[in-house]
N, C-alpha and C positions, 0 to 999 in steps of 0.2 A: 504492501497497499503506498501510495507517495503521500509528501506532508500534505498536510491539509491546511486550511485559509485561519486563522486566528481572530479574535475577537476579546478587544478591553485585557492583554497579553498573556490570556490562555490561548490554545488550540484548539481546531473546532473537535478534537477530538477527544480531548480533556472536556471541553465543555458536554459531549453526547455522552460523554462516560460520568460526568454529574446529573445528569437527564436522566440516566437508567437507575443511578443509585438514588433519586429524591422518587421518582416513582413507585420505586420499592415494593409492588404488583407484581400481578401477572402481566402488567403492561410492559414492565418494565425489564422480564425475562422474556417475554418476545421481542419487542424491541430488539435487546440484546443477540439472540439467537437471529435474527434477521438481518443483525448488522455485520454478524461473522458471516452469513452464507453469502452476503455479497462482495466480500471479502475473498472468501475461498474461491467463487466463481469469478473474480478480476483482482487481482494483485495487484493492478494499476490504479485503483480508483482512489478517487482523493475524495475525503471524507470536506466536508465546508458547514457550516450554519451562518442560516442567513434568515431576513424576514421575522428579529428579533424573536429567535429561538425557537429555528426549525432545523432537525438535522437534513443536511443533504448530502448526496453520494452521488459524483461527480464524472466523466471519461470525456472528455471533447466537450461538452456541453452534461446538465444535467440525467443522470440514469430516473432518479426515485428519492422520492422525500418519505423521511418518517415522522408521522404526526400521530400525538397518542394524545387521545379523548375519556372521557369519564368510561362511557363501554367499548371500546375500538381504541384499535390501533393500525393505522391508516396508512397503507405505502402507494405513492401516487405513482405512474412512470410520465413523467410527463412528454413522450411521445409515444405511449403509450396506444394508442390506433393505431398507428403506425405500426404493430409489431403483433407477430401469428401467435397465439395463446391455445395451444391445442389442449392443455391441459384447464382449462378455462378457471384459473385462477383469478384473474379479475372481475369483480361481483361489485362494485361501485363506480360511478363517473363513468356510465356506458353510454350514455349518448353523444357525448363532446365529440368534437374533430380531432382534439390530439391527447389530451389526458387519459389517463384510465388507471383507475385505483384497485389495492385489495384492502377489503375492509377484515381484521384480526377477531375474533371477540375471544371472550375467554373461554378455552376449554377448545381453543379452534387449533389447528397445529398447519400451517403450509405445507405441501409434498415440496422437501429437499430441492433435488433435482430438477424435478418443473419452474421451479424459481430459479435455482441457477442458472437454469437454461434462458428462460426469460433476461436475466439481467446480460447474458453474456449478447443476447438478444440488442437489447439495449443499446448495450456497446458496441457493438455490428451496425447498428444504424447509423450511431451516433460519427462513429471514424467514417464511415461512407462517404458522410455528407447529410448526410439525413435526406437519402434518397430512394425512394423504394425502387424497387427491383422491375423494370419493366414487365407489362406480359407482352407477350407473343400473340398477336389479333389470328383468327385465326381464319383461311381465303377459301371461301367458297367457292366451288364450281363453277363455271358459266349456267350448267346444266341447271344446277340447283339454286339457283340465285333466285331466278323469279318466284319457285315454292317456298325458300326462306319469307321472300319479302311479303306473302300473301299470308305465312303463317303466322310472322308477326306483327303485320297490323289485324288479324283476326284477334290474336293476343291482348291487344290494348285495351285496357281497360280505363274508365275516369280515375283519377285519383280520386279518392274516401277525402269526402270535406272533414277537413280536424277540426273539431266542436270549439265554440266561442269561449273564449274566455274573460268573464265576467268580472263585476266588481272584484280587485283586491288580488285576478288571477285567476278565481275557481273557474274550473272547466261548466260550461255548461252541459249536461248527460242528460238525458232524458227519465223519465220517472222507470225503472224497470225493474223484474228481480230476476236476480241469476248473475253469476260470477263475472259473464262478458261484460255489462255493464259497467262494472265496477274496475275492470280492466282497463275499460277505458277513459274512464277518469283519470285513474293513475295515469295512465300514458299522458294522457293532456295534461296534468300538474306542471308547470314552466321550473325548468332550471332545478337549485337541488333538492326541492318539495318533491321531486317525482323519487327521488332514490329515497325519502322521509316512507312516500307513501307506500313505496314497495315492500320496505322494511315494517310496515306495520301491518299490512296484508301480509307477510310470510307469518310474522310473528303469532296474527293469531292464529291462520289455517292451522300452523304448530299443533297451537296451546288449545283449540278449540276443533278437533277433526271434523266435527258434525256442525260445522257452521254454516248457519243460514244468510245468503246475502243481499246487497240491492244498492238501487238508490235511489232515493226518495230528497225533495227539495236541493239538489245539486250536490250532493253528498251523498259518501260511499254509508250502508248501515250494514251492520254487522249482529247476527239475532243467534236464537236457538229456536225448532218451528216447539210451537205451543206455547212459549216462554217470554216473548217478546225480543227485543230489539237491545241489548246493552252498550252499544258504541256504535259512532257517526264518527267521521272528521273530514273538515273545511279548510280549503285555501284563504289565504288573507293576504296581504301585502307582504309583511315578513316575516309570517310562522304559519305553524299548520295546526289549527286547532281540533284536539284530541277531548270528544264530550263522551263521559261516562254518565249513561241517562241514570242509572242508579245510585251514581257516584259518593253520597254522602254514607251507602251499607261500606264502602271501601277500607282496608285499613293500608297503610295510611292515605286521610282524605286528599285526592288531589289535588291543586293548591287555586283552582280558578274558579269563581262562581260562591253565591251565597242564598242562593234558593233552598226549597225544601229537597228535592232528591239530587237533580245534576249538581256535575262537579267536571272540569277540564282542566288541562294543561296544556300551555300554548308550545310548541316546539320551534327552536329556532334553526338555522344550520350547526347540525353535529352536537344537536342539543338530545338525544334521545339516549335514554338510557335503556337500554334494550330487558337489563334483570325487572326492574322495576318495573317494568309495562309491561312482561311477563307475569308479573305478579298480579297488577290487577285485573289484569284480561283472563286469568284466571279465578280471579275472586268474581270479575263479573257475570262470566257467563255461569255459574255456578248459583245465581239467585234470582228470581224471575227480573223480569224488565221491563221495557215501554214496551207496553201494549197500542200501534197508531192504528 
C-alpha cells in the first residue's frame, strides 16, 4: 500500500485506524475487514481522508469510500455503474449513472473473493482512463436486414408513462390492492428515497410473510388479512414519513404524533435503523390494525 494523504498532522491511514477504534462495535469490525480486503486486492491502493471524515481508497482515482451509519457500513464505488458485478454485491444506489454501493448490515458478511474481484475491476477501469470496452456491433446479412427491421418495428411499444410527482415529490399512484402498485410507487420515489422505500418493503416482507399490500391515498399500505392495516409511508420533500396506525401500542413509541392511536417517524437520508424498524414492524403486525 502506498503512503496515504494526511490531515491535521495525522496520516489518512492513522485517521482510518482511529475511526475503526471509535466505532468499537460490529461496524468497526466490518470496516476493518473490508479495508483489509481492499489492501489484499490492490497492493498499490492509496488511503485518503476526505470530506471531513470519510475513508477513501484510491488508485488513479477513487475506487470506493467507506462510510459508517447507525445500522449500515456503506462502501460506495465511484464508478460502480461501469463495473461488472456477477456476484450481485451492489445492493444500493442502483439507479445512478456512475455510483453503486454495498450496504452491509449487522451479521452480514460480504464474499471476500467476489469483493476483491470488484476492487480489481475498479482499479482496471481507473487505470484504463475510465473507458468502457467497446462492443462490436453485429452486422446482419443483406438478406436478413428487412426481416430484422420489420421485427424491430413491430416490437416497438410506446414507453410507459412515468407517474406524476405530487407535492413534496410523492408519486401519484392509482388506488389498488396487491404488490404491483406498491412496487410502482417505490420505483417512482425520487432519489435516495427510493432506496428507503425498497428497504422498508423488504423489511416488512421479511418479518411479516403473510403481509397484505395496497396503495391508498398515494401511499403504500401494509396489513394483515382480517386484521386491518398496520403501516403506511409517504414521501415528503426532505424525508419519508413512516406511520404506524396503532403506534401508541408499540414499545418504544415512535417519536412523531400526539393523537390517540397513530405515531410516525420521519426518515431522512441514511436515517433508517433497520433493527428498530423491524421491532416495530413485528409488534404492529401482531395487534389489530386500522380497518379502512
